[in-house]
C-alpha positions, 0 to 999 in steps of 0.5 A, spaced: 351 820 384 345 824 386 345 831 383 345 834 390 351 830 393 354 832 386 353 839 387 356 839 394 362 835 392 364 840 386 362 847 389 367 851 392 367 850 399 368 857 401 362 859 397 358 854 399 353 859 402 352 863 396 350 856 392 343 855 391 340 851 397 338 845 392 336 841 398 332 846 402 328 847 395 327 839 394 324 839 401 319 844 399 317 840 393 317 834 397 312 838 402 308 839 395 308 832 393 306 829 400 300 834 400 298 832 393 298 825 395 294 826 401 288 830 397 289 826 391 291 819 392 293 815 386 288 810 383 290 803 383 292 800 377 288 793 375 292 787 377 294 784 371 297 791 368 304 790 369 307 796 364 307 803 365 301 807 361 306 811 357 309 804 354 302 804 350 302 810 347 303 811 339 310 811 337 312 817 334 319 819 337 323 818 330 319 823 326 317 828 332 321 835 331 323 839 336 319 846 337 322 853 335 325 857 340 320 858 346 317 865 347 314 866 354 307 869 354 306 876 355 300 878 360 296 880 355 296 873 351 290 870 350 293 863 353 295 866 359 291 861 363 295 856 360 301 859 363 303 857 371 308 862 372 310 869 370 317 872 372 318 879 372 324 883 373 324 889 378 329 894 381 330 893 388 334 898 392 338 900 386 339 892 384 336 888 379 332 882 382 327 877 379 320 876 382 316 870 380 308 870 380 304 864 381 298 864 377 294 859 380 294 861 387 287 858 388 288 851 387 288 846 392 295 846 395 297 853 392 300 856 398 305 850 398 307 852 391 307 860 393 312 858 398 316 854 393 317 860 388 318 865 394 324 861 396 326 860 389 326 867 387 330 868 394 335 863 392 336 866 384 337 873 386 342 871 391 346 867 386 345 872 381 348 878 385 354 874 388 356 872 381 355 879 379 359 882 384 365 876 383 365 878 376 366 886 377 372 884 382 375 880 376 374 885 371 378 890 376 383 885 377 384 884 370 385 892 369 390 891 374 394 885 371 393 889 364 397 895 367 402 890 370 403 887 363 405 893 360 410 895 365 413 888 364 413 888 357 417 895 357 421 892 363 423 887 358 425 892 352 429 896 357 433 889 359 434 886 352 435 893 348 438 898 353 441 902 348 439 900 341 431 900 341 430 907 337 435 904 331 430 898 331 424 902 331 427 906 325 429 899 321 422 896 322 419 903 320 423 903 314 422 896 312 414 897 313 415 903 308 418 898 303 413 893 304 407 898 303 410 901 296 411 894 294 403 893 296 401 899 292 404 897 286 401 890 286 394 893 288 394 897 281 394 890 277 390 886 282 385 890 286 382 884 289 388 881 291 391 887 294 384 888 298 386 881 301 393 882 303 391 889 306 386 885 310 391 880 313 396 885 314 391 889 318 389 883 322 396 882 324 396 890 326 390 888 331 396 884 336 399 889 340 405 887 344 403 892 350 395 890 350 395 883 353 388 884 356 382 888 354 378 886 360 374 892 360 372 892 353 365 889 351 367 887 344 371 881 343 378 881 339 375 878 333 369 883 333 375 889 333 379 885 328 372 885 324 371 892 324 378 894 323 378 890 317 372 893 314 374 900 315 380 899 311 377 897 305 374 904 305 381 908 305 384 911 300 390 908 296 395 914 299 393 912 306 396 904 305 403 906 307 401 909 314 397 903 316 402 898 314 407 902 319 402 900 324 404 893 324 409 894 329 408 897 335 413 897 341 410 898 348 410 905 351 417 906 355 414 912 359 410 907 364 416 905 367 417 913 369 413 912 375 413 905 377 417 902 382 418 894 384 415 892 390 418 888 396 414 882 396 418 878 400 416 878 407 422 877 412 424 880 419 428 886 415 421 888 412 417 888 418 423 892 421 422 897 415 415 897 416 415 899 423 420 904 422 416 907 416 421 905 411 418 905 403 418 898 401 419 899 394 425 900 390 428 903 384 428 900 378 434 896 376 434 893 369 437 887 370 436 880 368 435 877 375 430 882 376 426 881 370 426 873 372 423 875 378 418 880 375 416 874 370 415 869 376 411 873 380 406 875 374 406 868 372 404 866 379 399 872 379 396 870 372 395 862 374 391 864 380 387 869 376 386 864 371 384 859 377 379 864 380 376 865 373 375 857 372 371 857 379 367 862 377 365 859 370 364 852 374 359 856 379 355 859 373 354 852 370 353 849 377 347 854 379 344 854 372 344 846 372 341 846 379 335 851 377 334 847 371 334 840 375 329 843 381 324 846 376 324 839 372 322 836 379 317 841 380 314 840 373 314 832 374 311 833 381 305 838 379 304 836 372 305 843 370 310 846 365 313 852 368 320 850 367 321 853 360 318 860 363 323 860 369 329 857 365 328 863 359 329 868 365 335 864 368 338 864 361 337 872 360 339 874 366 346 876 368 348 869 371 346 865 364 348 870 359 354 874 361 360 872 357 365 876 361 368 870 364 369 866 358 372 872 354 377 873 360 379 866 360 381 866 353 385 872 353 389 870 359 390 863 356 393 867 350 397 872 354 400 866 358 402 862 352 405 868 349 409 871 354 410 866 359 410 859 355 414 862 349 408 861 345 408 853 346 400 852 347 401 845 350 406 847 355 402 853 357 395 850 358 399 844 362 401 850 367 394 853 367 390 847 368 394 842 372 391 835 371 389 832 378 394 827 381 391 820 380 391 815 386 396 810 385 395 803 387 402 802 389 401 807 394 396 803 397 400 797 397 406 799 400 402 803 405 399 796 407 406 792 406 410 797 411 404 798 416 404 790 416 412 790 417 411 795 423 406 791 427 410 785 425 416 788 428 413 791 434 410 784 436 417 781 435 420 786 439 415 784 445 417 777 444 424 778 444 424 782 451 419 777 454 423 770 452 430 773 453 427 776 460 431 782 458 428 787 463 431 783 468 438 784 466 443 789 470 444 793 464 437 795 463 438 802 467 444 804 462 440 802 456 434 806 458 438 812 460 442 812 453 439 808 447 431 809 449 432 816 448 435 815 442 430 811 439 424 814 442 425 820 438 423 816 432 416 814 435 415 821 437 416 823 429 412 817 427 406 819 432 406 826 429 406 823 422 400 819 423 396 824 427 397 829 420 395 823 416 388 822 420 388 830 420 388 830 412 383 824 412 378 828 416 379 835 413 377 832 406 371 828 409 368 834 412 371 839 406 376 843 410 380 846 404 386 845 408 391 846 401 388 853 400 389 855 408 396 852 408 398 855 401 400 848 398 400 848 390 394 845 387 393 838 385 400 836 388 399 836 396 400 829 399 394 825 401 393 821 407 395 815 404 402 818 402 403 821 409 401 814 412 407 811 407 412 816 410 410 814 417 410 807 417 417 807 413 420 811 418 417 806 423 420 800 420 427 803 419 427 805 427 424 798 429 429 794 425 435 798 428 432 797 435 431 789 434 438 789 431 441 793 437 437 790 443 443 789 447 443 791 455 449 788 457 456 790 456 461 784 452 464 781 458 471 780 456 472 788 453 467 791 457 465 795 451 460 795 445 461 794 438 461 801 435 458 799 429 451 797 432 451 803 436 451 807 430 445 804 428 440 810 431 445 815 428 444 812 421 436 812 421 436 819 423 440 821 417 436 817 413 429 819 415 429 825 419 425 830 414 422 837 416 416 836 420 417 841 425 413 848 423 410 853 427 405 850 432 407 843 431 414 845 433 411 846 440 409 839 441 416 836 439 420 839 445 422 832 447 424 831 440 428 837 440 431 835 446 433 828 443 436 831 438 441 835 443 442 828 446 444 825 439 449 830 438 452 829 445 452 822 445 455 821 439 459 827 439 463 826 445 464 819 443 459 816 449 456 811 444 463 807 444 462 805 452 454 806 452 455 811 458 451 818 459 455 823 461 451 829 458 447 831 463 453 833 467 456 837 462 454 845 463 454 846 456 449 840 455 445 843 461 445 850 458 442 848 451 437 844 455 434 851 456 435 853 449 432 847 445 426 847 450 424 854 449 426 855 441 419 853 439 415 857 443 420 863 442 419 863 435 412 863 435 412 869 440 416 873 435 411 871 430 406 874 434 410 880 435 411 881 428 404 880 426 402 885 432 407 890 428 404 889 421 397 888 422 396 892 428 392 887 431 392 887 439 389 879 439 396 878 437 399 881 443 395 877 447 397 871 443 404 873 444 403 873 452 401 866 452 407 864 449 411 868 453 408 865 459 409 858 456 417 860 455 417 862 463 414 855 465 418 851 460 425 854 463 422 853 470 420 846 469 427 845 466 431 848 472 427 844 477 429 837 473 436 839 474 436 842 481 430 839 484 428 842 490 421 844 493 422 852 492 423 850 484 418 845 484 413 850 487 415 856 482 415 851 476 408 848 478 405 855 479 407 858 472 406 851 469 398 852 471 398 859 469 400 857 462 396 851 461 390 855 463 391 861 459 393 856 453 387 852 454 382 858 454 386 860 448 385 854 444 378 853 446 375 860 444 380 863 439 383 857 435 377 853 435 372 858 436 368 855 441 365 856 448 360 861 445 354 862 450 349 866 445 351 861 439 345 857 436 349 851 438 350 853 445 357 853 448 359 851 441 359 856 434 354 857 429 357 853 424 359 846 425 362 841 420 362 835 424 354 833 425 355 830 432 356 836 437 358 830 442 365 830 438 366 838 440 364 837 447 369 831 448 374 834 444 374 840 449 374 835 455 380 831 452 384 838 450 384 840 458 386 833 460 392 833 455 394 840 456 395 839 464 398 832 462 405 836 462 404 838 470 406 830 471 413 832 470 413 837 476 408 833 480 412 827 479 406 822 479 408 815 480 405 811 474 406 803 476 414 801 475 415 805 469 422 808 468 422 816 468 424 816 461 418 812 459 414 817 463 417 823 459 416 819 452 408 818 454 407 825 456 410 827 450 406 822 446 400 825 449 402 832 447 403 830 440 396 827 440 393 833 443 396 837 437 393 833 432 386 834 435 388 841 435 390 841 428 383 839 426 379 844 429 383 849 428 383 849 421 376 847 421 375 854 424 379 858 419 376 854 414 369 857 416 372 864 417 374 864 410 367 861 408 364 867 412 368 872 408 367 868 401 375 868 401 377 862 396 383 865 393 390 867 396 392 874 395 398 874 390 403 880 391 404 884 384 411 886 382 410 893 380 407 899 384 405 905 380 406 912 384 400 915 380 395 909 383 398 910 390 396 918 389 389 916 387 388 911 393 390 917 397 
């Protein structure tokens, strides 16, 4: 794989604008190369010479020695004319920047190289500034985690030793004094041994229980230990017991005096409390249950912090490697030796020389292993560095197997209907009113699953970080093959049930059905119905919810024994038809209102209005389907049209970020992940058509001779397809918003809240 593609593949998607623009710099080098080829075409070699000239040089590769460390030439150096570039550090607007001076501007094509180095400096200063800002952020976050760990350790002491901690300190002090006396006696007979023993004891003294992170310190733990061990050699003998007493330092409990536990669980109750301005913090209760919750929260915070450090380290490495690669290409094209000078500057810059991230990673690992993995390093590192889930061949095999079974069962179903001429049987009307709605539920579910699998495939192809947006656990989310396997598995079970129960006539003698075969759809439902209905996805599965209601009525009232459908005549069923239809939209309305109160964002109020209009339209359409009449039809048509227009505009402008007149991509947005603009225009037109497809339930268009239940299922399928298309562009827009804000990590709530910090912030 070429380095440009490798850089794109390994880069953090949300930081893509902060990486070195390797492709553009390579384009500038191609312009330099093209100019050189135009002005100085390569000499043609003799026809008989097949080998490269370098193959005829004297062989000295095994004895050649590497040169010593390279030192860039200073401006006063006599060999300055041999140096193609000079890199200086300048202070612009209070920040450190680097400028490269090209020392050969008068050579032919020098203007091309001037442009290259000017853009190279811009890219390096951008990368260095971004990396510096992110390191400052993690240092501040490390300081905050340090305070949280001090509070956790003190909290742990209060829980595990609520009354006897002072006695334990006294015992440890007494024990340390006795050890000190013994050590002093040994020191008289063996000074060297005593010195080594003191050194070892003081090394243990460096490990303090309450200081798990030292983020703001410029010295490493090993440097501090070394200095302290040197200082102890200079102490007098009478000070030895005092130093030994310090081998055990309990964490200060005073940190808990002004600490509170944050209520980080987002619930409707917490929203109401926030609206009423009720404090979200609670008093400390030293129970093991609270200790477990606090430890779990801090464990998650340390995990996310460690992942951030890993990405920062990768960012530094990839960009440093990118500058090295591009400078080697420059040397190869221009036959100059500028890479050593430039890379010396890169190595001395903050990007190349800062080791704060590496130190923090080591300290986080030590803290996590000690406090959250019971000092088991392998266990702790498995959590901090989860292995990438391997793609297993059996998943692909079973996916292909079940997809083939699905196609075979569909063909068998069509052939059975055609050969037996089932659609001409008198029982077809009863079958379509009873059994078809039961089985169509699984068709809608399978279609939604297949659309989700397609979304995953295209999200990965166009590098949409969907796992971060959805909050999936890293490296454990399902791939599109696993989702396809689930969908085809449901399809096989449902189609097997359909083929086994494809009977449209009553048994002529008893005028009854076999209860066992009629229970097949219910058995399939129990086995395969997972929780697919979340948030906006639920709004596209209204027909599925109504099918679930029909399941309860059909089997609960015993109609399955005679294949009768008396549900629509029941007032209870009619009432729940309204309730079930509006549940998805009502839940989204409540979510919008909640965000309106919490975030004070008026756009959430407008979004809630959209769902309110949809609730009204759905209720009126349901009323029209039950009562029938021109009045109900007119009102349902008007409100359905208003809801469709409002919803379509919201989809295109706010959810997809399209229809922007002043964008560089007219009527689209400035940044697009799909390279073909026609895809976006086609999606907009298709979204409008599918959005208005549900008006067919009001206008009652006749589509050839299809049964009413079939038309309803087709309209529901079109809505699911629209939702699947909406999913891709909605997450693309969300991903690009994250890219614009360089937001690559989710904020993890911390368990403790310090009142002093709140006062300081105020």
